[in-house]
Structures are given as C-alpha cells and as structure tokens.
C-alpha positions in Angstrom: 0.0 0.0 0.0 1.3 3.4 -0.9 1.8 6.2 1.6 -1.4 8.0 2.5 -1.3 11.6 1.3 -3.7 14.3 2.5 -3.8 17.9 1.6 -6.4 20.4 2.8 -7.2 24.1 2.3 -10.0 26.5 3.2 -12.4 27.0 0.3 -15.2 29.5 0.7 -14.9 29.5 4.4 -14.9 25.6 4.8 -12.2 23.0 4.8 -11.7 20.9 1.7 -9.4 18.0 1.6 -7.9 15.7 -1.1 -6.6 12.3 -0.1 -5.0 9.3 -1.9 -2.9 6.3 -1.3 -5.3 3.9 0.4 -8.5 3.6 -1.8 -8.9 2.2 -5.3 -5.2 1.5 -5.7 -5.6 -0.2 -9.1 -7.0 2.9 -10.8 -4.5 5.1 -12.5 -5.8 8.0 -10.4 -8.0 7.9 -7.3 -8.8 10.8 -5.0 -11.1 10.9 -1.9 -12.3 14.4 -1.5 -14.1 15.9 1.5 -16.0 19.1 2.0 -17.7 19.2 5.3 -19.6 15.8 5.5 -19.8 15.5 1.7 -17.4 12.9 0.5 -16.6 11.9 -3.2 -14.4 9.2 -4.6 -13.0 10.2 -8.0 -11.2 7.6 -10.2 -9.7 7.7 -13.7 -8.4 4.9 -15.8 -6.9 5.0 -19.3 -6.9 2.0 -21.7 -4.4 1.0 -24.4 -4.1 3.1 -27.6 -6.6 2.3 -30.4 -6.1 2.6 -34.1 -9.7 2.0 -35.1 -11.2 5.3 -34.1 -10.9 9.0 -35.2 -12.1 10.6 -32.0 -11.1 10.8 -28.3 -13.2 8.2 -26.4 -13.9 9.8 -23.0 -16.6 8.6 -20.7 -17.7 10.3 -17.5 -20.0 8.8 -14.9 -21.4 10.5 -11.9 -22.6 7.8 -9.4 -25.1 8.7 -6.7 -25.5 6.1 -3.9 -28.6 6.6 -1.8 -26.7 5.4 1.3 -24.8 8.7 0.9 -27.9 10.5 2.2 -28.9 7.7 4.6 -31.8 6.6 2.3 -33.2 3.2 1.4 -35.0 3.2 -2.0 -38.8 3.7 -1.5 -39.9 0.9 -3.9 -41.2 -2.2 -2.1 -39.7 -4.4 -4.8 -36.4 -2.8 -5.8 -34.0 -1.5 -3.3 -30.9 -1.2 -5.5 -30.1 2.0 -7.3 -31.4 1.9 -10.9 -30.3 3.8 -13.9 -28.8 7.3 -13.2 -31.3 10.0 -12.4 -31.7 12.9 -14.8 -29.8 15.1 -12.3 -27.0 12.6 -12.0 -26.7 12.6 -15.8 -26.6 16.4 -15.8 -23.9 16.4 -13.1 -21.9 14.0 -15.2 -22.2 16.4 -18.2 -20.9 19.3 -16.1 -17.8 17.3 -15.3 -17.4 16.0 -18.9 -17.8 19.5 -20.5 -15.2 20.9 -18.1 -12.5 18.3 -18.6 -12.9 17.3 -22.2 -11.5 20.5 -23.9 -8.2 19.9 -22.0 -7.5 16.6 -23.6 -5.8 16.4 -27.0 -8.1 15.6 -29.9 -5.4 13.2 -31.1 -5.5 11.2 -27.9 -7.0 7.9 -29.1 -7.2 6.0 -25.8 -10.3 5.2 -23.8 -10.4 7.2 -20.7 -13.1 6.6 -18.1 -13.7 9.0 -15.2 -16.1 8.0 -12.4 -17.1 10.2 -9.5 -19.0 8.3 -6.8 -20.8 10.3 -4.1 -20.2 8.3 -0.8 -21.6 10.8 1.7 -23.6 14.0 1.4 -24.8 16.7 3.8 -27.2 19.6 3.3 -24.4 22.2 3.1 -21.7 21.2 0.7 -22.3 20.6 -3.0 -21.1 17.2 -4.3 -21.0 18.4 -7.9 -18.4 21.1 -7.3 -16.4 18.7 -5.1 -16.6 16.0 -7.7 -15.1 18.1 -10.4 -12.2 19.2 -8.2 -11.6 15.5 -7.2 -11.7 14.4 -10.8 -9.3 17.1 -11.8 -6.9 16.1 -9.0 -7.2 12.4 -10.0 -6.4 13.0 -13.7 -3.6 15.4 -12.9 -2.0 13.0 -10.4 -2.4 9.9 -12.7 0.1 11.0 -15.4 -2.5 10.7 -18.2 -1.7 13.5 -20.7 -4.1 16.4 -19.9 -4.0 20.2 -19.9 -5.7 20.6 -16.5 -6.4 21.2 -13.8 -9.9 22.7 -13.9 -12.0 23.5 -10.9 -15.6 24.6 -10.2 -17.4 27.1 -8.0 -21.1 27.5 -7.5 -22.4 31.0 -7.1 -25.8 31.9 -5.6 -27.5 35.3 -5.2 -29.5 36.2 -2.1 -31.1 39.7 -1.9 -28.6 41.0 -4.5 -25.6 39.6 -2.7 -23.4 36.8 -4.2 -22.5 33.8 -2.1 -19.7 31.4 -3.1 -20.6 27.7 -2.7 -23.8 28.3 -0.8 -25.4 25.5 1.2 -27.4 23.1 -0.9 -30.6 23.7 1.2 -30.4 27.4 0.8 -30.3 27.4 -3.0 -34.1 27.3 -3.3 -34.0 30.9 -2.1 -31.4 32.1 -4.6 -32.4 33.9 -7.7 -29.3 32.5 -9.5 -27.7 29.1 -9.6 -24.4 29.4 -11.5 -21.6 26.9 -11.9 -18.3 28.2 -13.3 -15.5 25.9 -14.3 -12.1 27.6 -14.8 -8.5 26.8 -15.4 -5.9 29.0 -13.9 -6.1 31.4 -16.8 -9.6 31.3 -18.2 -13.3 30.3 -17.8 -13.9 27.0 -19.4 -17.6 26.1 -18.8 -20.7 27.9 -17.5 -24.0 26.5 -16.5 -26.7 28.8 -15.0 -30.4 29.0 -14.2 -31.6 32.4 -13.0 -34.7 34.5 -12.4 -34.4 37.1 -15.1 -31.0 38.4 -14.0 -29.5 41.3 -16.0 -26.4 40.7 -18.2 -24.1 42.9 -16.0 -24.9 40.9 -12.9 -24.3 37.6 -14.7 -20.9 38.9 -15.8 -20.1 39.9 -12.3 -21.0 36.5 -11.0 -18.9 34.7 -13.6 -16.0 36.9 -12.8 -16.4 36.0 -9.1 -16.6 32.3 -9.9 -13.3 32.7 -11.8 -11.6 34.8 -9.0 -12.4 32.3 -6.2 -11.2 29.3 -8.2 -7.5 30.1 -7.4 -7.8 28.5 -3.9 -8.9 25.2 -5.3 -6.2 25.4 -7.9 -3.6 25.9 -5.2 -5.0 22.9 -3.3 -4.7 20.6 -6.4 -1.2 21.9 -7.2 0.1 21.1 -3.7 -1.6 17.7 -3.7 -0.3 16.6 -7.1 3.2 17.8 -6.3 3.3 15.6 -3.2 1.7 12.6 -4.9 4.2 12.8 -7.8 7.2 13.2 -5.4 6.2 10.4 -3.0 4.3 7.9 -5.2 5.0 8.9 -8.8 2.7 8.6 -11.8 0.8 5.3 -12.1 0.1 5.9 -15.7 3.1 6.0 -18.0 2.3 7.3 -21.5 3.9 4.7 -23.8 5.9 6.1 -26.8 4.8 4.3 -29.9 7.8 3.3 -32.1 7.5 4.7 -35.6 7.9 1.9 -38.1 8.8 2.4 -41.8 5.2 1.6 -42.7 3.9 4.3 -40.4 6.4 6.8 -41.8 5.2 6.1 -45.3 1.6 6.6 -44.2 2.4 9.9 -42.6 4.1 11.0 -45.8 0.9 10.0 -47.7 -1.3 12.0 -45.3 0.9 15.0 -45.8 0.3 14.7 -49.5 -3.5 14.2 -48.9 -3.5 17.5 -46.9 -1.7 19.4 -49.7 -4.1 18.0 -52.3 -7.2 18.9 -50.3 -5.9 22.4 -49.5 -5.1 23.1 -53.2 -8.2 21.5 -54.7 -10.9 22.2 -52.0 -14.1 23.0 -54.0 -15.2 26.6 -53.4 -18.9 25.6 -53.4 -18.3 23.7 -50.1 -18.0 27.1 -48.4 -21.5 28.0 -49.6 -24.1 26.1 -47.4 -26.9 27.5 -49.6 -25.7 25.6 -52.6 -27.9 22.7 -53.6 -25.1 20.9 -55.3 -22.8 21.1 -52.2 -23.4 17.6 -50.9 -23.0 16.0 -54.3 -19.8 17.9 -55.0 -18.4 16.9 -51.6 -19.3 13.2 -52.1 -17.5 13.2 -55.5 -14.5 15.0 -54.2 -14.1 12.4 -51.4 -14.5 9.6 -53.9 -11.8 11.0 -56.1 -9.6 11.6 -53.0 -10.0 8.0 -51.8 -9.2 6.6 -55.3 -6.1 8.8 -55.7 -4.5 7.7 -52.4 -5.9 4.2 -52.2 -3.6 1.7 -50.6 -1.4 4.3 -49.0 -3.7 5.2 -46.1 -7.2 4.5 -44.8 -10.4 6.3 -45.8 -11.0 7.2 -42.2 -7.7 9.0 -42.0 -8.2 10.7 -45.3 -11.6 11.8 -44.1 -10.1 13.2 -40.9 -7.6 15.3 -43.0 -10.5 16.5 -45.2 -12.5 17.6 -42.1 -9.5 19.5 -40.7 -9.0 21.4 -44.0 -12.8 22.1 -44.2 -12.6 23.5 -40.7 -9.6 25.7 -41.6 -11.3 27.0 -44.7 -14.5 27.9 -43.0 -12.8 29.7 -40.1 -10.5 31.6 -42.5 -13.4 32.8 -44.5 -15.2 34.2 -41.5 -12.0 35.8 -40.0 -11.0 37.5 -43.3 -14.3 38.4 -44.8 -16.8 38.6 -41.9 -19.1 36.4 -44.1 -20.4 33.0 -43.0 -21.0 29.9 -45.2 -24.6 30.8 -45.6 -23.9 34.4 -46.6 -24.9 35.9 -43.3 -23.0 38.6 -41.4 -21.6 37.6 -38.0 -24.5 39.2 -36.1 -27.3 38.2 -38.5 -30.1 35.9 -37.5 -31.6 33.3 -39.8 -35.2 33.7 -41.1 -37.7 32.9 -38.4 -41.3 31.7 -38.6 -43.7 30.6 -35.8 -47.1 29.0 -35.6 -49.4 28.1 -32.7 -52.4 25.7 -32.5 -50.8 23.2 -34.9 -52.3 20.1 -33.2 -56.1 20.1 -32.7 -56.5 17.7 -29.7 -53.6 18.7 -27.5 -53.7 21.4 -24.8 -51.2 23.7 -26.5 -48.8 23.4 -29.4 -46.4 25.5 -31.5 -43.9 25.1 -34.2 -40.8 27.3 -34.2 -38.5 27.5 -37.3 -35.2 29.3 -37.5 -33.4 28.6 -40.8 -33.5 24.8 -41.2 -33.7 24.2 -37.5 -37.3 23.4 -36.5 -39.0 22.3 -33.2 -42.6 21.3 -32.6 -43.4 21.8 -28.9 -46.5 20.5 -27.1 -47.9 21.4 -23.7 -50.0 19.1 -21.6 -51.8 20.1 -18.4 -52.9 17.9 -15.6 -53.7 17.9 -11.9 -50.9 18.5 -9.5 -51.1 14.9 -8.4 -49.4 14.1 -11.7 -46.3 16.1 -10.7 -43.1 14.1 -10.9 -41.8 12.5 -7.7 -38.0 12.5 -7.6 -36.0 10.3 -5.2 -32.5 11.6 -4.7 -29.7 12.0 -2.2 -31.7 14.6 -0.2 -34.9 12.6 -0.1 -38.0 13.0 -2.1 -39.2 16.1 -4.0 -41.8 16.9 -6.5 -41.6 18.8 -9.8 -44.8 20.1 -11.4 -43.2 21.7 -14.4 -41.4 19.2 -16.7 -39.7 19.7 -20.0 -38.7 16.8 -22.2 -36.7 17.0 -25.5 -36.6 14.4 -28.3 -34.0 14.3 -31.1 -35.0 11.7 -33.7 -32.4 10.6 -36.3 -34.5 12.0 -39.2 -33.9 15.5 -37.9 -30.4 15.4 -39.5 -31.4 13.2 -42.5 -30.0 10.1 -41.0 -31.1 6.7 -39.7 -30.4 5.7 -36.1 -31.6 4.1 -32.9 -35.0 5.3 -31.5 -35.6 4.6 -27.8 -34.9 5.9 -24.4 -33.3 9.4 -24.3 -29.6 9.9 -24.6 -27.6 12.1 -22.3 -27.7 14.9 -24.9 -31.5 14.8 -25.0 -31.8 14.9 -21.2 -29.3 17.8 -21.1 -31.2 19.8 -23.7 -34.5 19.1 -22.0 -33.1 20.3 -18.7 -31.7 23.5 -20.3 -35.1 24.4 -21.8 -36.8 23.6 -18.5 -34.4 25.8 -16.6 -35.0 28.6 -19.1 -38.8 28.6 -18.7 -39.0 27.7 -15.0 -38.7 31.3 -13.7 -41.8 32.4 -15.7 -44.0 29.5 -14.8 -46.9 30.7 -12.6 -47.0 29.7 -9.0 -49.1 26.7 -8.1 -51.4 28.9 -6.0 -52.2 30.9 -9.2 -52.3 28.0 -11.6 -52.8 24.7 -9.9 -51.7 22.4 -12.7 -48.9 20.0 -13.4 -47.3 21.1 -16.7 -45.4 18.8 -19.1 -43.8 20.3 -22.2 -42.3 18.1 -24.9 -40.1 19.5 -27.7 -39.6 17.4 -30.8 -36.5 18.6 -32.7 -37.8 17.6 -36.1 -35.1 19.4 -38.2 -31.6 20.2 -36.9 -29.0 22.6 -38.2 -27.8 24.3 -35.0 -29.2 24.9 -31.6 -32.4 22.9 -31.4 -32.3 23.4 -27.7 -32.9 27.2 -28.1 -35.5 26.5 -30.7 -37.2 24.3 -28.0 -37.1 27.3 -25.6 -38.8 29.5 -28.2 -41.3 26.9 -29.2 -42.1 26.1 -25.5 -42.9 29.8 -24.8 -45.4 29.8 -27.7 -46.8 26.4 -26.8 -47.4 27.4 -23.2 -49.1 30.6 -24.3 -51.3 28.7 -26.7 -52.3 26.4 -23.8 -53.4 29.4 -21.8 -50.7 29.0 -19.2 -50.3 32.6 -17.7 -46.5 32.7 -18.0 -45.0 35.9 -16.4 -42.9 36.8 -19.5 -42.2 35.2 -22.9 -38.7 33.7 -23.1 -36.5 33.5 -26.2 -33.1 31.8 -26.7 -30.1 32.0 -29.0 -26.9 30.0 -29.5 -23.7 32.1 -29.9 -20.5 30.8 -31.5 -16.8 31.8 -31.6 -14.0 31.7 -34.1 -10.6 32.4 -32.5 -7.4 32.4 -34.5 -4.5 33.9 -32.5 -5.6 37.4 -31.6 -8.4 37.4 -34.1 -11.7 36.8 -32.4 -15.2 36.7 -34.0 -18.4 36.1 -32.1 -21.2 34.6 -34.2 -24.9 35.0 -33.5 -27.4 32.1 -34.1 -24.8 29.4 -35.1 -25.6 26.7 -37.6 -24.5 23.1 -37.2 -21.2 23.5 -39.1 -20.3 26.6 -37.1 -20.9 24.6 -33.9 -18.8 21.7 -35.2 -15.9 23.7 -36.6 -16.1 26.6 -34.1 -14.6 27.1 -30.7 -17.7 27.8 -28.5 -21.3 26.9 -28.1 -22.8 29.6 -25.8 -26.6 29.3 -25.3 -28.4 32.2 -23.8 -32.1 32.3 -22.9 -34.2 35.0 -21.2 -36.9 37.5 -21.2 -36.7 41.2 -22.0 -35.9 41.8 -18.4 -32.9 39.4 -18.0 -31.3 36.0 -18.4 -33.0 32.8 -17.2 -30.5 30.2 -18.5 -26.9 30.0 -19.7 -24.9 27.1 -21.0 -21.4 27.5 -22.4 -19.0 24.9 -23.7 -15.7 25.6 -25.4 -13.3 23.5 -27.4 -10.3 25.6 -26.5 -8.6 26.1 -23.2 -11.1 28.7 -21.9 -12.2 32.2 -22.7 -11.2 35.6 -21.3 -14.0 37.8 -19.7 -13.9 40.2 -22.7 -15.3 37.5 -24.9 -18.2 36.9 -22.4 -19.1 40.6 -22.4 -19.2 40.7 -26.2 -21.1 37.4 -26.5 -23.8 38.4 -23.9 -24.3 41.9 -25.4 -24.6 40.4 -28.9 -26.9 37.7 -27.6 -29.3 40.2 -26.1 -29.7 41.9 -29.4 -30.4 38.6 -31.1 -32.8 37.4 -28.3 -34.9 40.5 -28.6 -35.1 40.2 -32.4 -36.1 36.5 -32.1 -38.7 37.4 -29.4 -40.3 40.0 -31.6 -40.7 37.4 -34.4 -42.1 34.9 -31.9 -44.8 37.3 -30.7 -46.1 37.8 -34.2 -47.7 34.4 -33.8 -49.3 35.0 -30.3 -48.7 38.1 -28.1 -50.2 37.0 -24.8 -51.4 33.7 -23.2 -54.9 32.7 -24.3 -57.5 33.7 -21.8 -59.0 30.3 -21.6 -57.7 26.7 -21.6 -58.4 24.2 -24.4 -61.7 22.5 -23.9 -59.7 19.2 -24.0 -57.6 20.3 -21.0 -58.8 19.4 -17.5 -60.4 22.1 -15.5 -59.3 22.4 -11.9 -61.3 23.7 -8.9 -59.6 24.4 -5.6 -61.3 24.1 -2.3 -60.0 24.7 1.2 -61.2 22.4 4.0 -60.5 22.0 7.6 -57.4 19.7 7.8 -59.3 17.7 10.4 -61.8 16.8 7.7 -59.2 15.2 5.4 -59.8 11.8 7.0 -63.5 12.0 6.3 -62.9 13.0 2.7 -60.5 10.1 2.1 -62.4 7.6 4.1 -61.3 4.2 5.3 -58.6 2.9 3.0 -59.5 5.7 0.5 -63.0 4.4 0.0 -64.8 7.7 0.0 -62.4 9.6 -2.3 -62.2 6.7 -4.7 -66.0 6.5 -4.8 -66.2 10.2 -5.6 -63.7 10.0 -8.4 -65.4 7.0 -10.0 -68.9 8.4 -9.8 -67.9 11.8 -11.2 -65.0 10.9 -13.5 -62.8 13.5 -11.8 -59.4 13.4 -10.1 -59.2 14.6 -6.5 -56.1 15.2 -4.6 -55.7 16.6 -1.0 -52.8 18.5 0.5 -51.8 18.3 4.1 -52.9 21.9 4.7 -56.5 21.0 3.6 -56.2 22.3 0.0 -58.3 20.1 -2.3 -57.7 20.0 -6.0 -60.5 18.6 -8.2 -59.8 18.2 -11.9 -62.0 17.0 -14.8 -62.7 17.7 -18.4 -66.5 17.6 -18.1 -67.7 20.9 -16.4 -70.9 19.3 -15.1 -69.1 16.3 -13.5 -66.6 18.8 -12.0 -69.4 20.8 -10.4 -70.9 17.6 -9.0 -67.6 16.6 -7.5 -67.2 20.0 -5.9 -70.7 19.9 -4.4 -70.1 16.4 -3.0 -66.7 17.3 -1.5 -68.3 20.4 0.0 -71.1 18.3 1.5 -68.6 15.8 3.0 -66.3 18.4 4.5 -68.8 21.1 5.3 -68.8 22.0 9.0 -71.9 22.2 11.1 -72.7 25.8 12.3 -74.6 26.7 15.4 -78.0 28.3 14.6 -78.3 26.7 11.2 -81.2 24.4 10.3 -80.4 21.2 8.5 -82.6 18.6 6.8 -81.4 15.3 8.3 -82.2 11.6 8.6 -82.7 9.7 11.8 -79.9 7.0 12.0 -80.4 5.6 15.6 -83.0 5.7 18.4 -82.1 5.6 22.0 -84.3 6.0 25.1 -82.9 9.5 25.7 -83.1 10.8 22.2 -82.5 10.4 18.4 -79.3 10.6 16.4 -79.8 12.5 13.2 -77.3 12.7 10.3 -77.2 16.4 9.2 -74.2 16.2 6.8 -72.4 13.2 5.3 -70.4 11.6 8.1 -71.7 14.1 10.7 -74.6 13.4 13.1 -75.9 15.0 16.3 -78.3 14.2 19.1 -81.8 15.4 19.4 -82.5 14.9 23.1 -86.0 13.6 23.9 -86.7 17.0 25.5 -85.9 18.7 22.2 -88.0 16.5 20.0 -91.4 18.2 20.4 -93.0 21.1 22.3 -94.8 18.9 24.8 -93.7 16.0 27.0 -92.6 12.9 25.1 -92.9 9.8 27.1 -91.7 7.2 24.5 -89.4 8.5 21.7 -90.5 5.7 19.4 -94.1 7.1 19.5 -92.7 10.3 18.0 -90.1 9.3 15.5 -88.7 6.2 13.7 -85.4 5.3 12.2 -84.9 6.5 8.6 -87.4 9.3 9.1 -86.3 12.7 7.7 -86.7 15.9 9.6 -85.5 19.5 9.9 -83.3 20.1 13.0 -81.5 23.2 14.4 -78.0 23.2 15.8 -78.3 24.6 19.3 -74.9 23.6 20.7 -71.5 22.1 19.8 -69.8 21.2 23.1 -66.1 21.2 23.9 -65.7 17.6 22.7 -67.2 18.5 19.3 -70.5 16.8 20.0 -73.5 18.3 18.2 -76.7 19.0 20.0 -79.8 19.4 17.8 -83.4 20.5 18.4 -86.5 19.6 16.4 -88.6 21.6 18.9 -86.8 24.8 18.0 -87.6 24.3 14.3 -91.2 23.7 15.1 -91.3 26.8 17.3 -89.8 28.9 14.5 -92.3 27.5 12.0 -95.2 28.3 14.4 -93.9 31.9 14.8 -93.8 32.3 11.0 -97.4 31.0 10.7 -98.6 33.3 13.5 -96.9 36.3 11.8 -98.7 35.6 8.6 -102.1 35.4 10.3 -101.5 38.6 12.2 -100.6 40.4 8.9 
C-alpha cells in the first residue's frame, strides 16, 4: 500500500481535503475528496491506444449512492439504485464538459472517469467537489491532460453573491451558477436564473473565476506531493514509428496538400444545392487517388481539418459566413401556434433549417413528478422533455430511451422557462412540455425554448414573461476573435464555442457555455452576452407575431381544476377508510381529486358538469356544522334518551328527547322512527365536538312564522 497523502485548504470558508494512497489503488488515479460531511471518490483509468477510431473516447460517470444520504430506496420491490437519475446525468455532463476540452483531440485511448458520491450533507455541493476531485485524480495519474480545472457554485441572495452556498439554501437564490475555470480562463458555464441582467451575470462569472484560485492551489500542492512520493501510475507509452507508419504519414501530408489546393469553393456556400453532391464526388476521387497508401478514415479526418480551416479563415478574413450571413445576422424565423387540434397547447418554431414542434399538456398537481435523490423525495410540477429523432439530421439511427444529450437539452429548456411559470397557487396544474426537434441545423435546444414559450401561451398558461433563446459561437485564431450569432451546425462543429443564452426582455433565465479551446477571457463573455441580447430581442419580436399573450381560456380538451379549502381535520372524512370515500367520488364523477396536508383540495376534470358535482359532494362531505343553522337530516339511531340525526355526510348529532317536540314525550318511538327525515336546528357544539340538535326549536320557528302571517 502506498503512503497515504492528505492535503487540505479553506475553500469559501470551509475546509476541503484531497486524499489518496489507500483507496482504489488499481485505478491510474484515485482521490477521496471531503468538503464538510460531503465525500466523493473520483477515479480515472486509461486503456491502451486504439487505431480503429478517429475521435477521443472519453466517458464520464457520476454515481449517486442513496446510502450517501442515509436513504433506502422507497420501492417495495427494488432496493438497489437503478439507472442514473436525470440530475446525475446532468452532473456528469458538467464534469465532462469541463475536462474534455483539455484533452488532445489526437489522444485515441479510452479514458473513463467515475465520480462516486459516498456521503452527502445539506451544506456542501457534491458536484463542485466531484469536479475538483476528478481534476486532481487525472492530474496525479500521469494521463496527458491540460488541466487542472476547478468549479465554483455562485448563488445570489437579496442581491448579494455567495460562493458555494449551502445546498438547502439554493431554493431561495435567484441565481444558480456553476463556473469551471483553469488558472487562466473560464472553461464552462451552467446557469439558471430568475431574469438576471447581463451585467450581474458577468459579475457572478468573474467572481466564480476569481475564487477558483484557492482550489487550484490545493490541487497543485496535492499533485506535487503525490508525484514526489508515489509517482505517476500511468506511463504514457511512446509508440515506435515503423517504416510503414512513416510512409503513411508522408501520404497523409500529400493528402492534406491535395485537399488544400483543390478544395471546392462551393463547399464554403451552405446555400448551394449541389454542395453535398460535390463533396461526395471530391471524397470519392480523393480515396481513389491515395488508395492503398492510407485508410479512408484517416483521409476523411484530414478533409475535415481542412474544411474547418477554410470555413474559419473565410469568417475571419471576410466577416461572411458559409450561408452568406454577417456575423450578427439571425436566420429567417417563422412561428405558428395551434398546430395540433386535440392537444392542450402546441407550437412550431422554425429558424433557418432548425425546427422544433413543442406540445404542452396540463394535468392535476397529483401528476407532478416524484423524484427520489440523495436529499430525499421532492416533486416537480413543471417538466420539459426533449426528443431528437435521427431523421432531424437526415440520418437513420436508434430510437428509444433518451440519450444524455436529450436529457441535457430538455433540462436546459426547462431551466430557461421555469422562472416564468406561474406559482401553483395561481395556476394549480402540473405542466409537461415536450419538444420534438424535427429538423436540426444548429441549436435545437434554443428552438425548443422559443417553441415552448409559444406552446405554453397557446395552452393558456399565464407565464410571467415570454422567453427566447439563442446560441452564440466563436472563431478564435490567435488574436483574431469573431463572435457569431445564431450558429448553424457546421459553425458549432468547426467553431470554438457553443454559448446558449435564454431569457426575457428583463434578464437572463438560463446560460450554458461549452468551449473546445482552453477557456475564454471575460472580454469575450461581455461581447457574446451583449450580442446575444440583441439577437434574443429580435427573435422574441418574431415569436410574438404568432401570439402576443397567453390565451384567456384553456383548451376544452384540457382538464379544469377547482380548488377548495377544507379544515385539515376533515381530510380523513374525505379520504375515508382505505381511501374508500375519495375513490368512490372519483369513480362516480369521473374526476381526479387530490388533497394536500394543509387542507387544500384540487378537483380536476374535463366535463364541467361532472366537476361541479364533485365540488358539491366534496363540499357536503367536508362542510362543517354551524350553530344556529337548520339542516334537513335523517334519523340514524334511536335511544331511550333521544334520536341521532345525520345532518351532513359523516356528521350526526343528538336530538335529546326533551328537544324532540313542544310537549312531554314519554316514549321516543311514539314520536319518531329510524330512517325518518326531519329538519333540525343546531343549538350547541360542546367542547368535545358533540353536536346537539333541536327539532322543537324548528317547530317553534315555523309556528312563529305562521302566527306572523295570520296577524298580517
């Protein structure tokens, strides 16, 4: 066993430690990181080099163990953790997007990173800790990598920024920002916010970068000691260059020269209809010319590098993009609502050749999603899902459960719209929005944001403000920097940045930035955000040509919801033994009824008449008896001392024999029988809640009324 090495440092007012030398010793890198009572084990392993691929095969897993939060899975049948939750997948993506740009694209070895959450408290964020632990593990392993990179989470409370706020306090923050940074630049940004202005966002990102230096210092001290005392576990093997490899390299140099000199100009015009045919013929000729000297995959890789160079050069030198647009120009936009007749709300949003159909479905709050995670159970009433079928890019492919990218895009769109969704008290519905990316040529996620706004308004959801979104790109060659508005697929693929910005006219609601270079200086952020705002407002204006405000009424296919407030003590009576009463109500009226602990009752149904019947019956069951009120009741039991009369469902009181009639009643059975109906007056509710009734008082009141009529 190696020597146990521990380093610690204060990060945002709390001690963070990195440890190695005693766990997961067979991994190339293994770090146990602690931040308060939150503990994460990060490991990294690299496999042998591969010749059969033309990409860098990195996989990142974020493993949540329910035992970390002292939880046993709620299912009666399955107690083992299942597939990763959506949040775990999103956390893995945060780590992946932070570390991937710092690996060489020519590194053709499988690298697997796993961050396992072993213990979690309510104070310290396991995601931030995981990225720092992963960064330390890779750096200490000896695997070639340009890190480290660290993360900070920034919250905003009453206008004040807080670094790495407690997990439980984040529900009160109007900003949830994760900033990943190298020593020199910001590398990745992920944010959800409640319409925060651009200048405050920039300030928060700058803070996230500034506070990253302490974590960098911790990793540096840790890695230095690991290397000095243990050494690198992974040794990067130098591949011996054979004569055959030398010949192939010479061939690839000739391929590059040939492609550079003969690259068809039409390929730099994405509007050309013959572009695809020309490219296919050019590659066919290329493969034939160099057949036997290298592989098609390697020739194709050279072609892609030249294509990337040509496109970037054109933009830098001319300011013109492959579709003829200027760098700030937005593609043509069209929008339509009410596309689908039977759904609750629908819209189609088109920007260039990117197109999304978005559908809104409303339901009772009982259909909100129940999520089981490390901090227990929580519910989510607004849900956004995103689908990316293979035909959207003109390809065939697998259709089935969503991939990580689809989950990530759905979460981004959800985050963008969440701040404008009305509160449950104002709109007591569960809301599910689904975006179908039916045509893709750049930023279908932002098309989903725009389509979702329109679909929600078409459904009559009273959103606070409409939200639009845009994807910004970047071309950086040395000191030359060009920020692109509304990027297409090829600009995303060959560019250096994918910076998605969504928000209302009042501020930003969501950000997501990924780069392919080693980070961006703050000046680029300022330019990109300012340019994005102009683009967002243009897009928003085009969207509102389809529908300006939410519809005043819901679709007649959508359920209507009535809200009642009952005494919480009456909840048991409404539900009944084993749920018998509430089930019977639902079956007889065709409605859905849910009850909150505070006595709020939600009744939903499509048929207005059935809904009204359900409301009436719930009111009858839960209505409280009032002193002085007269009720028409039914005798349920006879005793020698009086009669019990049911005045409301589940509620009965006693008519004492002395209150049964004006005169003396010797035998109660001479006066009344079981099942008989009568009017009774509530004369008292005693301290134990027992109801005392009087038939005699009702008869006296009736006699007074008759007497009054005779006198008049």
